[in-house]
N, C-alpha and C positions, 0 to 999 in steps of 0.2 A: 680633691679626691675624684676618682674616676667616675663614680655614679653621679656625684654632684655636677661634674662637668657635663655629663649627658643631660641632666635635668635642666641645666642652664641653656643648653643649645638643643632643644628638642627637634626631631626631624619633622618636617612639614610637607615634604614632597608626597603627593598622593599618587598611587599607582593604579593601573587599570586591572582590577581583578575581574574574573568572570563571575560576578556576584549572583547574577540571575541563574546561571547554570549551577553554581554551588548551592544556592538556596533550594533549587528544585531537587538536586541530588540529595541534599540533607533531608528535605521533607519526605522524599520517597523512601529514604532509608529507615525512617522511624516516625510513626504517626504521633509519638509523644516525645518530642525532642528535648524536653526540659529535665528529663530524668538522668541522674548521674549513673554511669555504667562502667564496668570494667572493660576497657577497650579490647582486651584479649578475648573476651567472650562475645564481642559484637559481630553480627553478621557482616560480611564484606559488602562493600557498596561500590558501584561503578562511578568513578569520578571522571569528569571530562578531561581528556588528554590535553587539551589546550590549557587547562588550568594547571595540570601537573607540569607541563613544560615551563611554566613560569617559576616554579619552585626551585630554589638553589640549595644544593648543587644537583639534585636528582633530575632536574629538568633536562640535563644534557644527555640522559640515557636515550637510546633509540626508541622510537614510538612503540615498536612491538614489545620491548621490555617494559615500558611504562604501562601498557595495556594489560600485561600479565601480573602486575603487582597486586597483592592482596591488601587492599586498603580498608581500614576500619574508620568508623566515625563514632565519637562520643560527645555527649552534650552535658553541660554543667550550668547550674544555677549560680547567681552571684554569691561569692563567698566559698564556693566549692573548691576543694583542692584537686588540681589536675594531676600533679605528681609532687612527691616530697623529695627534698634534698637527701641524697644517699640511697634512694631506691634504685633497684636494678631493673633494666628493661631491655627488650630487643626491638623496640619500636621507636620510630622517629616522629615526634609530634610537631605538627604545623597548625597554627591558628587559622581557621577558615571563617570564623564569625565571632565578633565581640571584642572584648578587651581583657587582657591578661596581665597580671602583676607578677614579675619574677623577683623573688626575694633571696638575698644572700644569707650566709650563715650568721652574719652580724646584724641582720635586720634591715640593711639597706636594699635598694632594688630599683626597678624601673618598669614602666608599662609598655606593652606592645598592643597595637590595635591593627585591624585589617586595613586601615587607611594609611599605613606607613609602609615603606619599603622593607622594613625589618620583618614584616609578616611573611615575606618570601623565604626567610631562613627558618630552620627548625628552632623550636624553643629549647631544645637540648640535643646534643649530638653524641653524647657518650652513653655507654651501657649503664653507667651509674650517674644519675642526675646530679648536677653540681649546684642546683638551686631548687627552690620550691616555687611551683606555679599555682597561682590562685586566680580564679575567675572573678573579674570585677563587674561583669554584666552577664547576660545570657551568652554563653560561649559554646562554639562548636569546634572540636579539634579533629583533624584527620591524622591517622597514624599510618606511617609507611614502614615496611620492614627495614630494619637497620642495614640489611644486606644491600639495599639500594644505594646507601651512602658509600659503602665499601666498593660497590661496583662502579660508581661514578668516579671514584678515585683511581680506578684501574684503567679508565679510558684515556688513551693517548692518541686519539684520532686527529690527524692533521687535516684541517678543513681545506687546505690548499690542494690536497690530493683526493680527498673523499667528498665528491660533490653532494652526496646525500646528506652529509653532516654539516654542510655550510649553513650558518644561521640564516633564518628567513629574511632578515633585513639586509643581508648581503648578496642573496642569490641573484638579484637583478641589478646589483651595484656595478657600474661600469669600472670604477677604479679597482675594486676588489677583484673582479673577473680578469681585468687586464694584468694585475699583479700576479694572480693565480696562473695565468698562461705563461707569464714571464718566468715564474718559479718552475713550472713543469718543463719548460724548455731548457732548463739548466743555465739560465742567464743570470741567476741571482748574484749580485755583487756583494761579496763579503769583505768588510773592511779589513785591512792588514795592519797588524801591530807594527810599530817602528822596529827596525832591525835590532836595536839595543835590547828591547823587551824580549824579543824572540830568542836572541842569543843567550841572554841571562837565564831565561826559563829552561832552555835546552841544556845549557852547561850545568845547571843545578840538578839535573837528573843524574849527574855523575858526582864524584867527590871532588869538589873544587875548593880552593883556598880563598881567603879574603882578597889576596892580591889578584887572583884570577878574576874575581867579580869586579874589582875596581877597574881593571883594564877594560872590561866590557862596558861598564857604565861610562867611563871616560871617552868612549868612542863617540858619545853624543854629549857635547859640552853643555847644551841647554838642559838636558835631563840631569846631568851631574850637578849643575848649578842649582836646579830645583830641589834635588835630593839634599844638598847641603842646607838649603833654606828650610826644608822640612825638619831636618834633624836639630836645627836650632830653634824650632817652634816650641811653644809651651808644652806640647804633648810629649816631646822626646828629649828636650835639652837637659843638660846637667849643669854643674857649676862652671865648667869651662866651655866656651863657645868652640864650635867646629869650623875650620876654615878650608879643609880639603876633603876630597872624596874618600880617600883611604880611611881617615878617622871617622867619617860618616858611616861607612859600611861596617867598620869595626864596632862602632857603638850600636848600630841597629841590629847587626847579625844578618846572615844571608837570607833567611826566610822573609823577614820584614823588608829588607832591601828589595828583594824580588817583587813583593806585593806592591810596595810603594812605586817602584819603577813602572810596573804594569799600569797602576792607576794614573801616574803622571802621563804616560804615553796615550792613554785612552782619551784624554781631554780633547785632543784635536784629531780624532779619527776621520772626521769628515767635515768639510766646510761647504757652504752653499752661498751663492750670490743672491738667491731669492729670499726676500725678507720673511715670507711666511715659513719657509723651510728652516731658515736660520733660527727663527723663534722656536720652532718645534724642537730642533736640535738642542738649543739652549735649555728649554724646559725639561727635556728628557735627561740632560746632564745634571741639572739641578736636582731632579728627583732622585737620580742615582746617588748623588752626594748626600742628600737627606737620609736615604735608606742606609747607605754605608755608614754614615755617622751614628745613626741610632743602632745599627747592627753592632758596631764596635762597642758602643756603650752598654747595650744589653748583654753582650758576651762577657764584658768585664763585670757587670753587676751580678750576673747569674753564675759566672765561673763555669759555664757549661760548654764553652767553645773558645777557641783562640781569638782574642779581639782583633788581631791584625788579619787573620784569615777571614773573619767576619766582615772587616772593612772591605776587602777585595770582593767578597761574595756580594755585598751590597752594591758595589760599583758596577758589577756585570749583570745584575738581576734583570735589567731592561735593555740589554745590548741588542736584542732582537728587533728593536724599533728602527735601528739605523738603516738596514737594507730597504725597509719600506720607504723611508725618507729619501734615500738615494734614488729609488725608482720614481718617486713623486717629483724629484728635482729634474728628472729627464723629460717630464711632460709639461705642456703649457699649464699655467696656473688655473686656467678655466676648465681643465679636465677633471678637477676634483674639488671637493669642499673640505673645510676643516673637519666636519663630521665624518666624511669619507676616510680621511687620514686616521682619525682617532679610532673608528670602528675597525679598520683594517689592522692597525697596530695592536689593539686589544685582542683581536681574534687570532693573530698569527705570530706575535712576538715570542711566545714560549717555544714553539718549534724552531723558529729561525734562530733564536738565541742558543738553543742546544746545538744547532748546526755550526754556528760561529765558534763556540767553545771547543767543539770537536776539532775543527780545522786549526784552532790555535793550540791544540794539544794540552788543554787544561786538565788538571787531575779529576778523577771520578767524583770526588766530594763536591766539586763546583759545577759539574755538568748538569746536575739535577736542579740547580737553583732556578734558571728561567722557566723550567717545566712545572715547578711547584708553587712559585711565589704568587701566581694569580689565583690559586685554588685555596680559599680560606679553610676548607675542610680537609686538606691534605694531612694524612697521618703517617709519619715516618717510623712509627713504632713506639715502644715504651719510653725511651729516653729522649730528652731534648737534643736536637741535632742542629748543625749549621743551617740547614734548610728551614727549620722551625724559627731560629733566631731571625733570619732575613724576612720570613713571612710576618713575624710579629713587628719587625721594624717597619715594614711597608704599611702595616695596619696603623701604627702610631704616626707615621709620616702623613697620613691622610686625615687625621683627626681634626686638624685645624683648617681644613679645606672644605669646599662645597661637597666633595666626594664623601664626606663623613656620613651624609644622609643615606648612603647606600651601603654602609658597612654593617656587617652582622654584629649581634651582641658578642663582645669579646669572650665572654665566659663559655660560648659554644664552640670556640676554636680548639681543636685538639692540641695545637701547639701551645696555647695559653694554659691548658689544663696540666701540661707537663711541668710547669714551673714549680708547682708544689707550694706548700705552706711556708717553707723556709726561705723562699726567694721573693718573687713578686706575687702579689695578689691583685685582684681587680681594683681594690681600693688604693693600692700603693703604686701601681704602674706609672701613672702620669706624674705623681709626686716625685718618684725617683728620677724620672726623665727630666723633670723640671730642675731637680737638684743637680743633674748632670748637664744642664743646659750649656754651661761654659765649655765643657769638653766637646759637646756636639758642635758648638759654634767654632771651636778651634779646628776640628776635623774638617768642617765645611770650608773654612778659610784656606786650609792646606791644598784643597783640590779645586777650588773655584777659580783660581787665577789661570790665565792662558799661558801656554808655553812660550 
């Protein structure tokens, strides 16, 4: 079960909080900090901006906006209820001191302390709390107006163009600055999809027949052969095996054929002779396969999105990393470190991914994927969308990796909260994915082979 999974693998990474600054701010705000109060009635307190910049996701707001936020502080004794499940609020609670237990409706739960990375995330992100929060020690909570979360989701600042919004750790980074200059000069190398994928996507914007699609696919015998191999895989095969491209396209249908051909062609978009870059490309491809596999499975389980559309959306979620790797490949290996590459990719791939998909003339529904999949608190609206599916798939793809230590509590994700009681719940999500492990494995096998 999900919560038991988290209990078995507790986060141990300690983070550098501005504890001295926070302690001072807390003590100055209230000479009797052990009294439970209604945060809505609490006098606002000046919180150090450096501390606020650590909080996710509001920390990405401009400094001036952070300074204007009306932030409140409340203090709770052990056993005190910070908020109840089902309560309405317009405030975003973050733990600033102590230990908090978050309890689900069925009595399960988990702890968060200021010594773990999860303390950088809000305890709840919805206007209606999904869990009950209980103080397990003397606890201090800071409350940020919920409008700050909405505002952070509206920011689409490109750090490659806006110098003032470049993360501090990258402002003096040689590799990032060199890549930024390269981008501003219009020299960005965008990978080109093979002709067969472009022709098929373009043709399908019109009313074409199965025969027309087959003629296009057959232009590339390697792609045609791979498509036949895929249609005979456990995921798509029927009683009779397929031996030609026409029967393959006829069985799959035009939309699935288009998505699979695009996925097949993406496998070898770029090759490098440098071992380090080759490994990075391989890792990025494996991650895209994992996310696409889980996206397809989640779409099928929830019946909220087309599984084959979700598969393609997962494949392109990190496409923005490729131009960064192409640029790195043009430099001596001594010009950058592994950390330089990872930081630059993490900071820029959403905007670059959007640029690539625009040039590839992808549909509107897919253009938003690279821009949102890095933002755990992105809210697409009332109903679960394709972007939500891919975001949840990316979350699940990281659970078995060291990156899980920096994941937010899943119940705070707007995408997760849209699943509802009739589909996945926090307790069921990992179990259902475990049950679908074979399907995920089959999907990964379909795309992991080289052309």
